[in-house]
C-alpha positions, 0 to 999 in steps of 0.5 A: 939896206939898214944893218940894224932895226930902227929904235922902237922907243923913238918919240919926239919930246913934245914942245907944249908943256902940261905941268909947271917944272917949278911946282908941278901945277897944271899949265895954262896958255895965256898972254901975260901982261906986257907980252904979245903972244901965248905963253905957258903960264903957271897960275899957281906959282906965277912961272912963265915957261918960254919956248925958243927955237932950238939950234942945230949945229953941224959941218960940211967936212971935206977930205981931198975933194970928197965930202964926208956923210954919215948914215943915220942910225937913229930916228928921224930919218933912220938909214938916210945920209946926212952931214954930221950935225945935231942939237947944240948943247948948253954951255957950248958955242955953235962951233964947239957943238959942230965939232963935237957932233962931227966927233960923235957921229963920224969920229973924224978929226977936223979943222973947223972953217968959217960959218957957211949956211945959216938956215931958218926952219920956222915950222920945226922951231929950229935954226941950223948952222953948218960950218965948212971943215977940212978933215985931217985924216981919212980914219973914221970911227962913227959913233952909235948914232951912225950906221956908217960914215963914208967919203963921197965924190960929187958924182957919188952923193946919194941925193935921193937918200939924203935925210934933211932939206937943210943938208940938201941945200947946204950941199947944193950951195957948196957945189955951186960955190965950188964951181965958181971958184969960191974955195980957191986959195985966197978966196972968201966963201960966202955965208948963205942965209935963207929959210926952209919952209916945208912940212915937218917931215921934210925939213 
């Protein structure tokens, strides 16, 4: 059961622009010369506002064979469990963003490992990157975006309560690779690259 109510002001920022951020004139959607698709174009000042996929970065953190999950304190998927992850910020690498999100959401100290899953989510206009990580201490201090953070054994993973399909598939790959010995000393775990195509509410 949730320990606090979901935010009453959650509303995802629209991707489609109505006004030019340079001169505030109305935006027109058209295909500019030498381009091949519709763009947000300001016919007043000539600015072309390109929209590109957003990167989500996170980690699969492990402590003594247990997996660290966070229970979301924000929308979307309030009260559901997830791996520590969030949108990459300007000026940081995917690895830096993954470590920052882990600190913000779980308060966990980690040693970042290799890139593990790269997941195209075209219907949500996103790409998700998950790194493997070793947790250095069992002490956790989840931030305001998490209701709690907890370590789970394989048998305890709350599959029906996981927040996103990219989290589910990353965990599925991890358990399968572990079964085949890909995380033993000297082994090199594979990088999984794939696409998740589902309705937006289920990614």
